[in-house]
C-alpha positions in Angstrom: -0.1 0.4 0.4 1.7 3.2 -1.0 0.6 6.6 0.6 0.6 10.3 0.8 -0.1 12.5 3.1 -0.5 16.2 2.3 -1.9 18.4 5.0 -2.2 22.0 5.6 -1.6 23.1 8.8 -4.3 23.4 11.2 -4.6 27.3 11.9 -3.5 28.2 15.5 -2.8 24.9 17.0 -0.7 22.4 14.4 1.7 22.9 11.5 1.0 21.2 8.7 4.6 19.1 9.3 3.1 18.4 12.9 -0.2 16.9 11.1 1.7 15.1 8.6 4.1 13.2 10.7 1.4 12.3 13.5 -0.8 10.6 11.1 1.9 8.9 8.9 3.1 7.2 12.8 -0.1 6.3 13.1 -0.4 4.6 10.1 2.5 2.8 9.5 2.5 1.5 13.3 -1.2 0.2 11.9 0.0 -0.8 8.2 3.5 -2.1 8.6 5.7 -2.3 5.3 3.4 0.1 3.5 5.1 2.7 1.6 4.1 6.5 3.6 5.2 9.8 1.6 5.0 13.2 3.8 4.5 16.5 1.8 3.1 18.9 4.2 1.9 21.9 2.3 0.8 25.8 2.4 -1.3 27.3 -0.3 0.1 31.0 0.3 -1.0 31.0 4.3 0.4 30.6 7.5 3.3 27.5 6.6 4.2 29.2 3.4 8.1 29.7 4.1 8.2 26.2 5.8 6.6 24.5 2.8 9.1 26.6 0.1 12.1 26.1 2.0 11.7 22.2 2.0 11.6 22.6 -1.7 14.3 25.5 -2.1 16.3 25.1 0.2 17.5 28.5 1.3 18.4 30.9 3.8 15.5 32.3 6.7 15.6 36.0 7.0 14.7 37.2 10.3 13.6 41.3 10.8 11.5 43.3 13.0 8.4 45.2 11.5 5.1 46.7 11.9 2.3 44.1 12.9 -0.8 44.2 11.9 -1.9 47.3 15.2 1.0 48.9 13.9 2.7 47.4 17.2 6.4 46.1 16.5 7.0 42.1 15.7 9.6 39.5 14.7 8.8 38.2 11.1 10.9 35.8 8.8 11.9 36.0 5.1 13.1 33.1 3.4 16.2 33.5 0.7 17.5 31.3 -1.9 19.5 32.8 -4.4 17.7 35.9 -6.2 14.5 34.5 -5.2 12.7 35.4 -1.4 9.6 34.1 -0.2 7.1 36.5 1.8 5.0 35.3 3.8 2.1 37.9 4.4 0.8 35.9 7.8 4.6 36.7 9.6 4.0 40.7 9.6 -0.2 40.9 9.3 -1.1 37.0 10.7 -4.6 37.1 12.4 -3.5 35.3 15.5 -1.2 38.7 15.5 -3.8 41.2 16.0 -4.7 42.1 19.0 -7.3 43.6 18.9 -8.6 41.7 15.6 -9.8 45.4 14.2 -10.2 44.6 9.6 -11.0 48.4 9.9 -7.9 49.4 11.5 -5.6 46.7 11.1 -2.5 47.4 8.4 -0.3 45.1 5.8 2.6 47.8 6.1 4.9 45.1 7.5 4.2 43.3 4.5 6.4 46.0 3.0 8.9 46.2 5.0 9.7 42.5 4.0 9.7 42.9 0.4 12.2 46.2 0.8 14.8 43.7 3.0 14.2 41.2 0.6 15.4 43.2 -2.3 17.8 44.9 0.2 19.5 41.5 0.2 19.5 40.7 -3.5 16.1 39.6 -4.0 14.6 40.7 -7.5 12.1 38.0 -7.5 9.3 38.0 -4.6 6.8 34.7 -4.2 4.1 36.2 -2.2 1.7 34.0 0.1 -1.2 36.8 1.2 -3.3 34.0 3.2 -4.1 34.5 7.0 -4.2 37.9 7.3 -5.8 40.0 10.0 -6.1 42.9 7.2 -8.8 44.7 5.1 -6.6 47.5 3.9 -6.1 46.1 -0.4 -2.5 46.1 0.6 -2.3 49.7 0.9 0.0 49.5 3.8 2.5 47.4 2.2 2.4 49.6 -0.8 3.2 52.5 0.9 6.2 50.8 2.8 7.6 50.7 -0.4 7.3 54.4 -1.7 3.3 54.3 -3.4 2.3 57.3 -2.1 -1.9 58.3 -1.1 -3.5 61.6 -1.0 -7.1 62.6 0.5 -8.6 65.2 -1.5 -6.9 67.8 0.9 -4.0 66.9 -0.7 -2.8 65.6 2.1 -0.1 62.3 2.2 -1.5 59.2 4.6 -1.2 55.3 5.0 -4.9 54.2 4.6 -6.3 50.9 6.1 -9.6 49.7 5.8 -11.8 52.3 7.2 -10.1 55.2 5.4 -9.6 53.2 2.0 -12.7 55.7 1.1 -10.6 58.8 1.5 -7.7 57.9 -1.2 -7.9 60.6 -3.8 -4.6 60.6 -5.6 -2.2 57.6 -5.9 1.3 58.2 -7.0 2.9 55.1 -7.6 6.1 53.2 -7.9 8.4 50.9 -10.5 7.0 47.6 -10.5 8.6 44.6 -8.9 8.5 41.0 -10.1 6.1 39.7 -7.6 4.0 36.2 -7.8 1.1 35.7 -5.1 0.2 32.9 -3.8 -3.6 33.0 -3.6 -5.9 30.8 -1.3 -9.3 32.4 -2.7 -11.1 33.0 -5.8 -12.8 35.6 -4.4 -13.4 39.3 -6.1 -12.8 42.8 -4.3 -16.0 43.5 -3.1 -20.1 42.7 -2.9 -21.7 39.8 -1.2 -18.7 37.2 -2.5 -16.2 39.9 -1.7 -13.3 40.2 1.0 -15.8 42.6 3.4 -18.6 40.5 3.7 -16.6 37.0 3.3 -13.6 37.5 5.3 -13.8 40.5 7.7 -16.2 39.1 10.5 -13.5 36.7 11.2 -11.5 39.8 11.5 -13.0 41.1 13.7 -15.8 43.5 12.2 -19.6 43.3 12.9 -22.6 43.9 10.3 -22.0 47.6 10.1 -18.1 47.2 9.7 -18.8 44.7 7.2 -20.9 47.4 5.5 -18.3 50.5 5.8 -15.5 48.0 4.6 -17.6 47.1 1.2 -18.1 50.6 0.4 -14.3 51.5 1.2 -12.9 49.1 -1.5 -15.6 49.8 -3.9 -15.0 53.8 -3.6 -11.0 52.8 -4.0 -11.6 51.0 -6.9 -13.2 53.7 -8.3 -10.2 55.4 -7.2 -7.6 52.2 -9.2 -9.7 52.7 -12.6 -8.7 56.2 -12.9 -5.2 54.8 -13.3 -6.5 52.0 -15.7 -6.2 50.0 -13.1 -9.5 47.7 -13.5 -8.9 45.0 -10.7 -11.9 44.1 -8.3 -13.3 41.8 -10.4 -10.0 39.5 -10.9 -10.0 36.1 -9.4 -8.5 36.5 -6.0 -9.0 40.0 -6.0 -10.7 39.7 -2.7 -8.0 37.6 -1.2 -6.2 38.9 2.6 -8.7 42.0 2.2 -8.2 43.0 -0.8 -4.5 42.5 -1.2 -4.7 40.4 -4.3 -6.5 43.3 -6.2 -3.9 46.2 -4.7 -0.7 43.4 -5.3 -2.3 43.7 -9.2 -2.2 47.3 -9.5 0.5 49.2 -7.4 3.2 46.2 -8.3 1.8 44.7 -11.9 2.4 41.4 -9.7 1.2 38.0 -11.2 -1.8 36.3 -9.2 -2.1 32.4 -9.1 -3.5 29.4 -7.1 -1.1 29.2 -3.9 -2.2 25.6 -3.4 -1.6 24.3 -7.5 1.8 26.2 -7.5 3.1 24.0 -4.7 2.0 21.0 -5.9 3.5 21.9 -9.1 6.8 22.6 -7.1 6.6 19.8 -4.9 6.0 15.9 -6.6 3.0 15.1 -5.7 1.7 14.6 -8.8 4.4 12.8 -10.2 3.8 10.2 -6.5 -0.5 9.9 -6.8 0.2 8.5 -9.9 1.5 5.1 -7.8 -0.7 6.0 -4.4 -3.4 3.9 -3.9 -4.4 6.6 -1.4 -4.1 10.2 -0.2 -4.6 12.0 2.9 -5.0 16.0 3.3 -6.2 18.1 6.0 -6.6 21.2 7.4 -8.3 22.9 10.7 -12.0 23.5 9.0 -13.7 22.1 6.3 -16.3 24.0 4.6 -17.6 25.0 1.2 -14.6 27.6 1.0 -12.3 24.6 1.4 -13.5 24.2 -2.2 -12.4 27.8 -3.7 -8.3 27.2 -4.0 -7.3 25.8 -0.7 -5.1 22.8 0.0 -7.4 20.8 -0.6 -9.5 21.3 -3.2 -6.4 22.0 -5.1 -5.1 18.1 -3.9 -8.8 16.4 -4.9 -8.1 18.2 -8.5 -4.6 16.6 -9.3 -5.0 13.5 -7.3 -6.2 12.0 -10.4 -9.6 10.4 -9.3 -7.4 8.4 -6.3 -9.5 8.2 -3.3 -8.5 11.1 -0.9 -9.2 11.2 2.9 -9.7 13.9 4.4 -8.6 14.6 8.7 -9.8 18.0 9.6 -10.0 19.5 12.8 -13.9 19.9 12.6 -16.5 19.8 9.2 -19.7 21.7 8.0 -20.1 19.8 4.8 -23.6 17.0 4.4 -22.4 15.2 2.1 -18.0 15.4 1.8 -18.5 12.9 -1.2 -20.3 15.4 -3.4 -16.7 17.5 -3.0 -15.3 13.8 -4.4 -13.6 13.5 -0.8 -14.0 9.2 -0.1 -14.1 9.9 4.0 -13.8 12.4 6.1 -12.5 12.6 10.1 -12.5 15.0 12.8 -10.2 15.8 15.3 -12.7 17.5 17.2 -16.3 15.2 16.8 -17.8 17.2 19.4 -17.6 20.4 17.2 -16.6 21.8 21.1 -15.0 26.0 21.1 -11.5 26.1 20.2 -11.1 27.5 23.3 -11.5 24.6 24.6 -9.9 22.2 22.0 -6.4 24.5 21.0 -4.6 23.1 24.2 -5.4 19.4 23.1 -5.1 19.4 19.8 -2.3 17.2 19.1 -3.9 15.1 21.7 -7.0 14.9 19.6 -5.2 14.6 16.1 -3.0 11.4 17.9 -6.7 9.6 18.3 -8.2 10.6 14.9 -4.8 9.2 13.2 -5.1 5.9 14.7 -9.1 5.8 13.3 -7.8 7.0 10.1 -5.0 4.3 10.4 -7.2 1.4 11.2 -9.6 2.8 8.7 -6.7 1.9 5.9 -5.9 -1.6 7.4 -9.3 -2.6 7.1 -10.0 -1.0 3.1 -6.6 -0.5 1.4 -3.9 -2.7 3.1 
């Protein structure tokens, strides 16, 4: 029996490497002699640096930058020759935000990491934008790299979510070779846009969401005056509109994070000989099939059975999404604050059930 184990991280609790290793150990114990390939991955969010380091090697560089609440945080980037990997979650990730406030958080520190990468000789940036605490259309990151924003009075300022509507003029900087890894396909604004879909998890209430969405609409009109019509581009709404911002400010290229990772790994070659694929993430719902890890893995698995190991599942019929079976580590759907301290133990118990299932059906 050949098994590929290719999970994402369980956000806020377990790294992708920990999830993969825990599942691998359980499967090996239950199915001695089976062939297991571990491929912990990321889709542009938390864990992107470690994922790319496993493929590319390179050197991790630390730098103190501006965090989401304009506080100082320690962040890392990956430098590999003339290519640098920058992870938005390192500088503007949701776990760094205290308080969580989509109206006031910034991506400024992400721009500082981009500047540091260029200072160290990087000519190409791979930017993962998942897991952000922000809704500023990437204006903070752009400001850190030299883009200037002006209000109606001609005053320069760094826009955040609640002040996007005040932007009247933009002075752009030179283009940068940036490939943006997106984990969603949402447009910039509207019911499927950044504010309505993602801002509530970043601390926004109903009134905040309406304010943020209106700000993005107004800001997109300003961008259009400069010939930057990016609001409807697939992925424009990623990371609080950072997808749109990277297109407009830097002429970046947006790509599916998981598709890029699968291309760089040897998954597509290995899956041809596999009997079963195990993937996973913290929360499985319909959004998981809009460009995230599980979506990419299922699409690239050549019809092989795919088992998902997740914290919780909100799918009524997993087979509708081409999943063979789903196992939950938090079957009772207890509150996150209750289970986060025991996440590894719950995963180990779940891994034993997965391993037993493989032994009975595939071994």
